[in-house]
N, C-alpha and C positions, 0 to 999 in steps of 0.2 A: 504495500499500500503506499503510495508516495505520501511526501509530508502535505504536500496541496490537498488532496482528498482527506487526511486525517484531519487536518485543521478545519476543512469545511465540514466534516461529520460532527467534529466536538463541537462546533460553532452552532450547527443545526440541534444537537442535543441539548445545549445551553438555551438555545431558543425556546423549545419545548419544555425544558423545566421551567423556565420564566415566564411561559404561556400559564402552566399549571400553577404556580407561584401565585399569579395575580388571580386566578380564579379561584383558589383555595382563601386567598385575602378577603376578596370581596363577598366571601358568603362567611366567613367566620370572624372577621375582625368586627368589633363592636362598634370603636370608633372611627367615625367617619375621616379624620385628617392623617389617621395612622394608615388605614384603608390606601388614602388617595398618595401618601408617601411611597408606601410598597409599590404601588401600580405606576406611579410615574419614574421610580428607580428602576423599575423592571423594563420599561418602555424607553429609558435612555440606554440602559446596558444593551438590549436588544437592537436600539438603532446604530448605535456604535459598531457591534458585530457585523449587522449588515453591511455598513458603508466599510469596512476593512475587508471582512474576509467575502462575502457574497457579490460586493459591487467591485472589488480588486484596487479598493482606492489608496492601498497603503505605499504604492509605488507611483500614485499620481503627482502632478506637481501641487505643493504643499498647500497652495490658497485654495484649489478646489476640494482637498481633504479638509482644511479646518473650516471651509464654508458648511459642507455637509453635516460634519461633526458638530458644528455649533447649532446648525439647525435641529438637531437630535437632540440636543440638551434644552434649549432657550424655549422651542415650542412646547413638549411635554411640562416643563417647568411653570411655564406661563400658565398652561391650561390647569394644572395642578392649582395654581395658587389662586387663580379667579375661581374654582371650584370651591377650594378653602374658605375664602372669604365671603364667598354668597352664602 
């Protein structure tokens, strides 16, 4: 198994685990702010994994990689903050 295949498989398993964590948090955590924090952090980690592994931007120009990585951090964090404040 090549290194790229191993990395993609590991990332895929991480995505599945984080999705299951988000579902479990939404069903079992009673405090909405804690649940939103768990889900937002999972979304950020999933987004970074997708940008780096599946989109292959680790070797892309730094500007494009930073733009997409900042997008997957800023947007979920902003949405989570708005939901908590409402």
